[in-house]
C-alpha positions, 0 to 999 in steps of 0.5 A: 500499499502507498502512503495515501492508502492506495496501491501503487497502481490505484490512485484517488479519482478527480475529486480527490485530486481536486481537493488537493489542488484547491489547497493552493488556492485556499492558502494563496490570499495569505501570500498575495493579499497579506504578504505582497500586494495589499497589507504589506504595502499598507504597513510600509506606507502607513504604519512605518515612518518611511518606506525604507524603514518599513521595508527593513521592518517587514524583512526582519519579520519575514526573516524571523518567520523563516527561522521558525519554519526552519526549526519546526518543519523537519521534526514535525514532518518526521512526526507526521510520517510516523503518526500517519495522517496529515490532515489534522496537522493541516487543520490545526495550522490553518486555524492558526493562520485564520486567527492571525489573518483576522487579527490584522484588522486591529493594526489600525493607523494611529493605534498603539503598537500597530506596527509591532502588532502587524509584524508579529501577527504576520510572522506567526501566520506565515509560519502556520501557512508555510507549515501547512503547505509542508503536510499538503505537499507530502500527500502528492505522490499518493494521488497520481503516478510518478509521470504525472507529478509535474502536471499535478504540481503545476495544477496546484500552483495554477489554482493558487495563481487563479485564486490570487487574481480573483482575490486581488480583484475582489480586494481592489475592486470592492474593498480597498480605496485610496483615501484621496478618492474614496473609490475602489478600482471599479469606481465604487464605495468600499463594501460594508462601509469600509472607511478609506480614511482609516484604511479599513479596506486594507486591513479587511483583507485579513478576515477575508483571507481567513474566510476564503481559506475556510471555504476552499479547504473543505474539499481537501478534508472531504474528498482527498484520501489521507495516510492511515493512522499508525498504531503508535501512541502520541509519545511513540510517534514523536520519538519515532519521528525524531529518530527518523529525522536523525536517520534522514539527515544521516541518509542525505550523505548517502543520497548526493542528488537529493542533498545537492538539490536541497542545497540549491533549493535553499539558495534560490528559494531565499531569493524568491521568498525575498523577491515576492515579499518586497515586490509590491513594497518596492513599487509603493516605496520607489514609485509611490503606487496607490493600493489600486496600482499595486493590486493591478501589478499583483494581477499581472504577476498572477496571470503570467505566473498561471501561464508559466505554471501551466506551460511549465508542468507538461514541459517538465514531464517531457524534458525534466525538472532541471532544465525548467528550473535552470531556465526559470532562474536565468529569467529571474536573474535577468529581471532582477538586474534590470529592476536595479536600473530603475528609479522613479526618474531614471531607467538603465541607471542613467537615462532620465525619464519624466513622470506621466499622468494616470496609472503607471505614467512614467516609463520606469513604471512601465518597465517595472510592470513588464519585469514583474510579468517576466518574474511571474512567468518564471516563478510559476514553473520554478516552484512547480518543477522544484516540488515535482523534482522533490517528489521524485527524489523523495524515498517513498517510505519517508515522503513527509519527512523529505518534504519537511527537509524540502521546507527546511531547505527553503526556509532554513536560511530563508531569513537570510534573504529578507534579512539581507535585503532589510540590512542593506536597505536600513544601511543605505536607506535605498530600496534598490540597494536592498534588492541587489542581494537577490541576484547572488541567491539565484546565481549560486542556486543555479550553479549548485543545481547543475551538479544534480543528476535528476532521477530521469537522467539517472534512470 
Protein backbone atom coordinates (compact mmCIF):
# COMPACT_ATOMS: atom_id res chain seq x y z
CA UNK A 1 0.00 0.00 0.00
CA UNK A 2 1.14 3.54 -0.69
CA UNK A 3 1.09 6.39 1.77
CA UNK A 4 -2.31 7.56 0.81
CA UNK A 5 -3.85 4.14 1.32
CA UNK A 6 -3.82 3.33 -2.41
CA UNK A 7 -1.88 0.59 -4.13
CA UNK A 8 0.97 1.61 -6.44
CA UNK A 9 -1.43 1.37 -9.43
CA UNK A 10 -4.58 2.75 -7.78
CA UNK A 11 -4.99 6.44 -7.14
CA UNK A 12 -7.91 8.58 -5.99
CA UNK A 13 -10.33 9.96 -8.54
CA UNK A 14 -10.74 13.49 -9.81
CA UNK A 15 -12.46 14.73 -6.64
CA UNK A 16 -9.53 13.59 -4.51
CA UNK A 17 -7.04 15.34 -6.76
CA UNK A 18 -9.19 18.45 -6.97
CA UNK A 19 -9.34 18.69 -3.18
CA UNK A 20 -5.55 18.63 -3.00
CA UNK A 21 -5.19 21.16 -5.84
CA UNK A 22 -7.59 23.60 -4.16
CA UNK A 23 -5.39 23.82 -1.06
CA UNK A 24 -3.03 26.11 -2.97
CA UNK A 25 -6.01 28.27 -3.92
CA UNK A 26 -7.26 28.27 -0.33
CA UNK A 27 -3.96 29.45 1.14
CA UNK A 28 -3.04 31.88 -1.63
CA UNK A 29 -4.63 35.07 -0.24
CA UNK A 30 -2.26 34.97 2.73
CA UNK A 31 0.70 35.27 0.37
CA UNK A 32 -0.98 37.51 -2.19
CA UNK A 33 -3.13 39.93 -0.21
CA UNK A 34 -1.38 39.90 3.16
CA UNK A 35 2.30 39.44 2.28
CA UNK A 36 2.77 41.11 -1.07
CA UNK A 37 0.12 43.31 -2.64
CA UNK A 38 -2.22 44.85 -0.04
CA UNK A 39 -1.40 44.55 3.65
CA UNK A 40 2.41 44.61 3.28
CA UNK A 41 2.41 47.84 1.23
CA UNK A 42 -0.12 49.30 3.72
CA UNK A 43 2.31 48.61 6.56
CA UNK A 44 5.25 50.37 4.91
CA UNK A 45 3.22 53.30 3.56
CA UNK A 46 1.09 53.99 6.64
CA UNK A 47 2.35 52.29 9.80
CA UNK A 48 6.10 52.82 9.24
CA UNK A 49 7.75 56.24 9.41
CA UNK A 50 9.39 55.86 5.96
CA UNK A 51 9.13 53.29 3.14
CA UNK A 52 12.76 52.25 3.66
CA UNK A 53 12.17 51.72 7.38
CA UNK A 54 9.02 49.76 6.56
CA UNK A 55 10.83 47.54 4.06
CA UNK A 56 13.52 46.83 6.64
CA UNK A 57 10.98 46.01 9.38
CA UNK A 58 8.94 43.78 7.06
CA UNK A 59 12.12 41.98 6.00
CA UNK A 60 13.14 41.26 9.57
CA UNK A 61 9.65 39.91 10.37
CA UNK A 62 9.77 37.63 7.31
CA UNK A 63 13.25 36.51 8.39
CA UNK A 64 12.09 35.55 11.88
CA UNK A 65 9.23 33.56 10.34
CA UNK A 66 11.69 31.71 8.10
CA UNK A 67 13.91 30.91 11.06
CA UNK A 68 10.96 29.41 12.97
CA UNK A 69 9.94 27.31 9.96
CA UNK A 70 13.51 26.06 9.63
CA UNK A 71 13.41 24.64 13.15
CA UNK A 72 9.83 23.31 13.06
CA UNK A 73 9.26 21.77 9.63
CA UNK A 74 11.68 18.82 9.67
CA UNK A 75 10.72 17.39 13.10
CA UNK A 76 7.01 17.94 12.53
CA UNK A 77 7.20 16.33 9.10
CA UNK A 78 9.01 13.32 10.57
CA UNK A 79 6.47 13.02 13.38
CA UNK A 80 3.65 13.13 10.83
CA UNK A 81 5.31 10.30 8.88
CA UNK A 82 5.38 8.19 12.04
CA UNK A 83 1.88 9.09 13.25
CA UNK A 84 0.12 8.79 9.89
CA UNK A 85 -2.50 11.34 8.82
CA UNK A 86 -1.54 14.79 7.56
CA UNK A 87 -4.98 16.43 7.59
CA UNK A 88 -5.06 17.07 11.38
CA UNK A 89 -1.83 19.03 11.05
CA UNK A 90 -3.24 21.02 8.13
CA UNK A 91 -6.40 21.77 10.12
CA UNK A 92 -4.53 22.95 13.22
CA UNK A 93 -2.05 25.10 11.32
CA UNK A 94 -4.80 26.49 9.12
CA UNK A 95 -6.73 27.54 12.21
CA UNK A 96 -3.68 29.43 13.53
CA UNK A 97 -3.32 31.19 10.18
CA UNK A 98 -7.01 32.18 10.25
CA UNK A 99 -6.72 33.66 13.74
CA UNK A 100 -3.66 35.66 12.67
CA UNK A 101 -5.40 36.85 9.51
CA UNK A 102 -8.39 38.13 11.48
CA UNK A 103 -6.05 39.87 13.95
CA UNK A 104 -4.60 42.05 11.17
CA UNK A 105 -7.79 44.11 11.30
CA UNK A 106 -6.63 45.64 14.59
CA UNK A 107 -3.39 47.10 13.11
CA UNK A 108 -5.10 50.43 12.51
CA UNK A 109 -3.38 53.75 11.76
CA UNK A 110 -2.67 55.56 14.98
CA UNK A 111 -3.41 52.54 17.17
CA UNK A 112 -0.94 51.80 19.95
CA UNK A 113 1.80 49.42 18.78
CA UNK A 114 0.05 48.92 15.44
CA UNK A 115 3.31 48.28 13.57
CA UNK A 116 4.50 45.77 16.16
CA UNK A 117 1.14 43.97 16.09
CA UNK A 118 1.19 43.76 12.30
CA UNK A 119 4.72 42.37 12.19
CA UNK A 120 4.24 39.78 14.96
CA UNK A 121 0.92 38.51 13.63
CA UNK A 122 2.29 38.41 10.09
CA UNK A 123 5.29 36.34 11.20
CA UNK A 124 3.19 33.81 13.17
CA UNK A 125 0.64 33.48 10.38
CA UNK A 126 3.38 32.92 7.81
CA UNK A 127 4.87 30.10 9.89
CA UNK A 128 1.46 28.41 10.11
CA UNK A 129 0.71 28.86 6.39
CA UNK A 130 4.07 27.52 5.25
CA UNK A 131 3.96 24.57 7.67
CA UNK A 132 0.49 23.58 6.46
CA UNK A 133 1.96 23.49 2.96
CA UNK A 134 4.59 20.97 4.11
CA UNK A 135 1.91 18.43 5.02
CA UNK A 136 -0.15 19.14 1.92
CA UNK A 137 2.91 18.62 -0.31
CA UNK A 138 3.65 15.29 1.38
CA UNK A 139 0.34 13.92 0.04
CA UNK A 140 1.35 14.39 -3.62
CA UNK A 141 2.93 11.02 -4.51
CA UNK A 142 -0.14 9.08 -3.33
CA UNK A 143 -2.48 10.98 -5.66
CA UNK A 144 -1.05 10.39 -9.17
CA UNK A 145 1.50 8.15 -10.91
CA UNK A 146 5.12 9.42 -10.95
CA UNK A 147 4.92 10.53 -14.57
CA UNK A 148 2.07 12.92 -13.73
CA UNK A 149 3.57 14.62 -10.70
CA UNK A 150 4.63 17.58 -12.81
CA UNK A 151 1.09 18.18 -14.04
CA UNK A 152 -0.41 17.76 -10.56
CA UNK A 153 2.08 20.19 -9.06
CA UNK A 154 1.52 22.68 -11.89
CA UNK A 155 -2.25 22.47 -11.48
CA UNK A 156 -1.84 23.21 -7.79
CA UNK A 157 0.27 26.28 -8.49
CA UNK A 158 -2.09 27.37 -11.26
CA UNK A 159 -5.08 27.13 -8.92
CA UNK A 160 -3.18 29.30 -6.47
CA UNK A 161 -2.45 31.89 -9.14
CA UNK A 162 -6.07 31.84 -10.30
CA UNK A 163 -7.18 32.40 -6.71
CA UNK A 164 -4.72 35.25 -6.47
CA UNK A 165 -6.28 36.97 -9.47
CA UNK A 166 -9.81 36.57 -8.12
CA UNK A 167 -8.94 37.72 -4.60
CA UNK A 168 -6.94 40.74 -5.79
CA UNK A 169 -9.84 41.79 -8.02
CA UNK A 170 -12.22 41.44 -5.08
CA UNK A 171 -9.87 43.40 -2.81
CA UNK A 172 -9.11 46.37 -5.07
CA UNK A 173 -12.47 46.28 -6.85
CA UNK A 174 -14.73 46.23 -3.81
CA UNK A 175 -12.76 46.72 -0.56
CA UNK A 176 -9.61 48.86 -0.89
CA UNK A 177 -9.81 52.52 -1.88
CA UNK A 178 -7.27 55.37 -1.75
CA UNK A 179 -8.08 57.95 0.89
CA UNK A 180 -7.97 60.82 -1.62
CA UNK A 181 -10.72 59.41 -3.86
CA UNK A 182 -12.63 57.07 -1.57
CA UNK A 183 -13.42 54.88 -4.57
CA UNK A 184 -12.27 51.39 -5.48
CA UNK A 185 -10.86 50.36 -8.85
CA UNK A 186 -14.43 49.90 -10.12
CA UNK A 187 -15.40 53.40 -8.99
CA UNK A 188 -17.47 52.09 -6.09
CA UNK A 189 -17.60 52.97 -2.44
CA UNK A 190 -15.97 50.15 -0.41
CA UNK A 191 -18.37 47.40 0.64
CA UNK A 192 -19.71 47.12 4.19
CA UNK A 193 -18.98 50.80 4.75
CA UNK A 194 -15.21 50.27 4.96
CA UNK A 195 -13.58 53.64 5.65
CA UNK A 196 -10.75 54.57 3.24
CA UNK A 197 -9.45 57.22 5.67
CA UNK A 198 -8.89 54.55 8.33
CA UNK A 199 -7.50 52.14 5.69
CA UNK A 200 -10.17 49.63 6.69
CA UNK A 201 -10.16 48.05 3.24
CA UNK A 202 -6.45 47.24 3.50
CA UNK A 203 -6.97 45.73 6.96
CA UNK A 204 -10.12 43.83 5.98
CA UNK A 205 -8.11 41.59 3.63
CA UNK A 206 -7.06 39.72 6.79
CA UNK A 207 -10.54 38.48 7.80
CA UNK A 208 -11.33 37.94 4.11
CA UNK A 209 -8.26 35.68 3.82
CA UNK A 210 -9.48 33.60 6.78
CA UNK A 211 -12.96 33.19 5.32
CA UNK A 212 -11.61 32.28 1.88
CA UNK A 213 -9.38 29.57 3.36
CA UNK A 214 -12.18 28.10 5.48
CA UNK A 215 -14.37 27.62 2.40
CA UNK A 216 -11.83 26.38 -0.16
CA UNK A 217 -10.03 23.93 2.10
CA UNK A 218 -13.20 21.90 2.69
CA UNK A 219 -12.79 19.69 -0.46
CA UNK A 220 -9.36 18.59 0.79
CA UNK A 221 -10.85 17.34 4.05
CA UNK A 222 -13.89 15.85 2.32
CA UNK A 223 -12.56 14.10 -0.78
CA UNK A 224 -8.75 13.70 -0.65
CA UNK A 225 -7.53 10.45 0.97
CA UNK A 226 -5.07 10.65 3.83
CA UNK A 227 -2.43 8.30 5.17
CA UNK A 228 -3.94 5.81 7.67
CA UNK A 229 -3.25 6.37 11.35
CA UNK A 230 -0.40 4.26 12.67
CA UNK A 231 -0.58 2.07 15.76
CA UNK A 232 1.89 4.27 17.63
CA UNK A 233 0.80 6.36 20.59
CA UNK A 234 1.42 10.10 20.57
CA UNK A 235 4.65 9.83 22.55
CA UNK A 236 5.86 6.89 20.46
CA UNK A 237 5.14 8.80 17.26
CA UNK A 238 7.19 11.77 18.50
CA UNK A 239 10.14 9.57 19.48
CA UNK A 240 9.91 7.56 16.25
CA UNK A 241 9.57 10.71 14.16
CA UNK A 242 12.61 12.37 15.71
CA UNK A 243 14.62 9.17 15.30
CA UNK A 244 13.55 9.01 11.66
CA UNK A 245 14.58 12.62 11.20
CA UNK A 246 18.06 11.94 12.53
CA UNK A 247 18.26 8.93 10.24
CA UNK A 248 17.03 11.02 7.32
CA UNK A 249 19.66 13.70 7.87
CA UNK A 250 22.30 11.00 8.09
CA UNK A 251 20.93 9.37 4.92
CA UNK A 252 21.42 12.58 2.96
CA UNK A 253 25.12 11.84 2.94
CA UNK A 254 24.33 8.67 1.01
CA UNK A 255 21.99 10.43 -1.42
CA UNK A 256 24.09 13.08 -3.22
CA UNK A 257 21.41 14.11 -5.77
CA UNK A 258 18.84 14.80 -3.04
CA UNK A 259 21.39 16.57 -0.85
CA UNK A 260 22.66 18.83 -3.63
CA UNK A 261 19.12 19.60 -4.78
CA UNK A 262 18.15 20.67 -1.25
CA UNK A 263 21.21 22.94 -1.09
CA UNK A 264 20.35 24.48 -4.47
CA UNK A 265 16.73 24.92 -3.44
CA UNK A 266 17.85 26.54 -0.20
CA UNK A 267 19.78 29.15 -2.16
CA UNK A 268 17.32 30.11 -4.88
CA UNK A 269 14.27 29.84 -2.59
CA UNK A 270 15.85 32.51 -0.39
CA UNK A 271 15.94 34.87 -3.35
CA UNK A 272 12.41 34.04 -4.45
CA UNK A 273 10.95 34.51 -0.96
CA UNK A 274 12.56 37.93 -0.69
CA UNK A 275 11.60 38.91 -4.25
CA UNK A 276 7.90 38.24 -3.65
CA UNK A 277 7.96 39.67 -0.14
CA UNK A 278 9.15 43.03 -1.47
CA UNK A 279 7.56 43.18 -4.94
CA UNK A 280 4.57 45.32 -4.04
CA UNK A 281 6.49 47.10 -1.28
CA UNK A 282 9.14 48.14 -3.81
CA UNK A 283 6.52 49.64 -6.11
CA UNK A 284 4.96 51.53 -3.21
CA UNK A 285 8.23 52.93 -1.91
CA UNK A 286 10.09 53.69 -5.16
CA UNK A 287 7.22 54.78 -7.41
CA UNK A 288 4.65 55.87 -4.83
CA UNK A 289 2.03 53.45 -6.14
CA UNK A 290 -1.50 53.53 -4.74
CA UNK A 291 -3.21 50.34 -3.47
CA UNK A 292 -4.99 50.08 -6.81
CA UNK A 293 -1.73 50.23 -8.78
CA UNK A 294 -0.11 47.65 -6.51
CA UNK A 295 -3.16 45.42 -6.87
CA UNK A 296 -3.12 45.61 -10.65
CA UNK A 297 0.58 44.80 -10.56
CA UNK A 298 -0.31 41.71 -8.51
CA UNK A 299 -2.92 40.66 -11.06
CA UNK A 300 -0.32 40.87 -13.81
CA UNK A 301 2.10 38.70 -11.85
CA UNK A 302 -0.54 36.09 -11.12
CA UNK A 303 -1.73 35.93 -14.73
CA UNK A 304 1.78 35.40 -16.04
CA UNK A 305 2.51 33.01 -13.16
CA UNK A 306 -0.55 30.93 -14.02
CA UNK A 307 0.50 30.73 -17.65
CA UNK A 308 4.04 29.83 -16.65
CA UNK A 309 2.93 27.08 -14.28
CA UNK A 310 0.51 25.53 -16.82
CA UNK A 311 3.18 25.56 -19.53
CA UNK A 312 5.96 24.45 -17.22
CA UNK A 313 4.15 21.38 -15.84
CA UNK A 314 3.76 19.44 -19.13
CA UNK A 315 7.17 20.70 -20.24
CA UNK A 316 8.71 19.36 -17.04
CA UNK A 317 7.09 15.95 -17.63
CA UNK A 318 8.68 15.90 -21.11
CA UNK A 319 12.17 17.30 -20.59
CA UNK A 320 12.65 17.00 -16.82
CA UNK A 321 12.55 19.47 -13.98
CA UNK A 322 16.18 20.51 -14.08
CA UNK A 323 16.10 22.39 -17.44
CA UNK A 324 12.85 24.11 -16.44
CA UNK A 325 14.25 25.26 -13.09
CA UNK A 326 17.54 26.47 -14.59
CA UNK A 327 15.75 28.45 -17.30
CA UNK A 328 13.48 30.02 -14.71
CA UNK A 329 16.46 31.05 -12.59
CA UNK A 330 18.12 32.66 -15.60
CA UNK A 331 15.00 34.72 -16.27
CA UNK A 332 14.72 35.79 -12.61
CA UNK A 333 18.37 36.86 -12.56
CA UNK A 334 17.91 38.95 -15.69
CA UNK A 335 14.75 40.60 -14.33
CA UNK A 336 16.38 41.39 -10.97
CA UNK A 337 19.34 43.05 -12.68
CA UNK A 338 17.00 45.17 -14.79
CA UNK A 339 14.99 46.25 -11.74
CA UNK A 340 18.15 47.64 -10.18
CA UNK A 341 18.46 50.09 -13.09
CA UNK A 342 15.06 51.67 -12.44
CA UNK A 343 14.11 54.66 -10.30
CA UNK A 344 11.14 56.98 -10.43
CA UNK A 345 13.03 59.32 -12.79
CA UNK A 346 15.63 57.10 -14.49
CA UNK A 347 15.87 53.85 -16.43
CA UNK A 348 18.99 51.80 -17.13
CA UNK A 349 20.72 53.78 -14.35
CA UNK A 350 21.46 56.91 -16.40
CA UNK A 351 18.62 57.60 -18.84
CA UNK A 352 16.33 60.31 -17.42
CA UNK A 353 12.56 59.95 -17.81
CA UNK A 354 9.67 62.19 -16.92
CA UNK A 355 6.62 61.27 -14.93
CA UNK A 356 3.25 60.90 -16.56
CA UNK A 357 -0.40 61.14 -15.70
CA UNK A 358 -2.62 58.15 -14.91
CA UNK A 359 -1.72 54.62 -13.93
CA UNK A 360 1.98 53.79 -14.31
CA UNK A 361 2.59 57.13 -16.02
CA UNK A 362 6.41 57.08 -16.06
CA UNK A 363 8.41 54.89 -18.43
CA UNK A 364 10.28 53.41 -15.44
CA UNK A 365 6.97 52.25 -13.98
CA UNK A 366 5.96 50.62 -17.24
CA UNK A 367 9.29 48.78 -17.40
CA UNK A 368 8.90 47.61 -13.80
CA UNK A 369 5.44 46.36 -14.73
CA UNK A 370 6.88 44.39 -17.66
CA UNK A 371 9.64 42.94 -15.50
CA UNK A 372 7.03 41.92 -12.94
CA UNK A 373 5.22 39.95 -15.62
CA UNK A 374 8.48 38.25 -16.54
CA UNK A 375 9.11 37.38 -12.89
CA UNK A 376 5.66 35.84 -12.57
CA UNK A 377 6.13 33.77 -15.72
CA UNK A 378 9.40 32.36 -14.36
CA UNK A 379 8.34 31.89 -10.73
CA UNK A 380 5.38 29.64 -11.60
CA UNK A 381 7.34 26.85 -13.31
CA UNK A 382 10.26 27.29 -10.90
CA UNK A 383 8.12 26.47 -7.88
CA UNK A 384 6.02 23.78 -9.54
CA UNK A 385 9.01 21.96 -11.06
CA UNK A 386 10.99 22.17 -7.83
CA UNK A 387 8.15 20.48 -5.94
CA UNK A 388 7.75 17.80 -8.62
CA UNK A 389 11.49 17.09 -8.69
CA UNK A 390 11.54 16.68 -4.92
CA UNK A 391 8.60 14.23 -5.13
CA UNK A 392 10.65 12.11 -7.53
CA UNK A 393 13.79 12.28 -5.39
CA UNK A 394 12.00 11.54 -2.09
CA UNK A 395 12.31 8.00 -0.66
CA UNK A 396 8.78 6.47 -0.81
CA UNK A 397 8.80 5.48 2.85
CA UNK A 398 9.69 8.96 4.11
CA UNK A 399 7.92 11.46 1.92
CA UNK A 400 6.56 13.76 4.63
CA UNK A 401 9.98 13.81 6.27
CA UNK A 402 11.61 14.60 2.94
CA UNK A 403 9.10 17.36 2.27
CA UNK A 404 9.94 18.61 5.75
CA UNK A 405 13.58 18.73 4.63
CA UNK A 406 12.39 20.44 1.44
CA UNK A 407 10.68 23.08 3.54
CA UNK A 408 13.82 23.23 5.66
CA UNK A 409 15.95 23.83 2.59
CA UNK A 410 13.55 26.55 1.51
CA UNK A 411 13.35 28.09 4.97
CA UNK A 412 16.48 27.23 6.97
CA UNK A 413 18.17 30.28 5.51
CA UNK A 414 15.03 32.01 4.24
CA UNK A 415 15.57 34.60 6.92
CA UNK A 416 18.88 35.40 5.20
CA UNK A 417 17.20 36.74 2.05
CA UNK A 418 14.74 39.11 3.78
CA UNK A 419 17.32 40.01 6.42
CA UNK A 420 19.93 40.74 3.74
CA UNK A 421 17.46 42.97 1.91
CA UNK A 422 16.39 44.56 5.19
CA UNK A 423 19.96 45.13 6.37
CA UNK A 424 21.21 46.64 3.11
CA UNK A 425 18.08 48.79 2.91
CA UNK A 426 18.51 49.98 6.51
CA UNK A 427 22.20 50.79 5.97
CA UNK A 428 21.74 52.62 2.69
CA UNK A 429 18.14 53.87 3.06
CA UNK A 430 17.81 52.81 -0.59
CA UNK A 431 15.26 50.16 -1.55
CA UNK A 432 17.08 49.38 -4.81
CA UNK A 433 20.29 48.52 -2.96
CA UNK A 434 18.38 46.06 -0.83
CA UNK A 435 17.04 44.22 -3.88
CA UNK A 436 20.54 43.81 -5.35
CA UNK A 437 21.35 40.89 -3.04
CA UNK A 438 18.73 38.68 -4.74
CA UNK A 439 20.95 38.14 -7.78
CA UNK A 440 23.51 36.31 -5.63
CA UNK A 441 20.92 33.80 -4.42
CA UNK A 442 19.62 32.99 -7.92
CA UNK A 443 23.07 32.56 -9.48
CA UNK A 444 24.57 30.39 -6.73
CA UNK A 445 21.44 28.22 -6.60
CA UNK A 446 21.66 27.61 -10.34
CA UNK A 447 25.33 26.69 -10.11
CA UNK A 448 24.66 24.06 -7.44
CA UNK A 449 21.62 22.69 -9.29
CA UNK A 450 23.77 22.04 -12.36
CA UNK A 451 25.55 19.32 -10.37
CA UNK A 452 22.31 17.45 -9.57
CA UNK A 453 21.63 14.31 -11.54
CA UNK A 454 17.86 14.09 -11.83
CA UNK A 455 15.99 10.76 -11.49
CA UNK A 456 15.10 10.81 -15.19
CA UNK A 457 18.73 11.26 -16.20
CA UNK A 458 19.87 8.67 -13.70
CA UNK A 459 17.21 6.20 -14.80
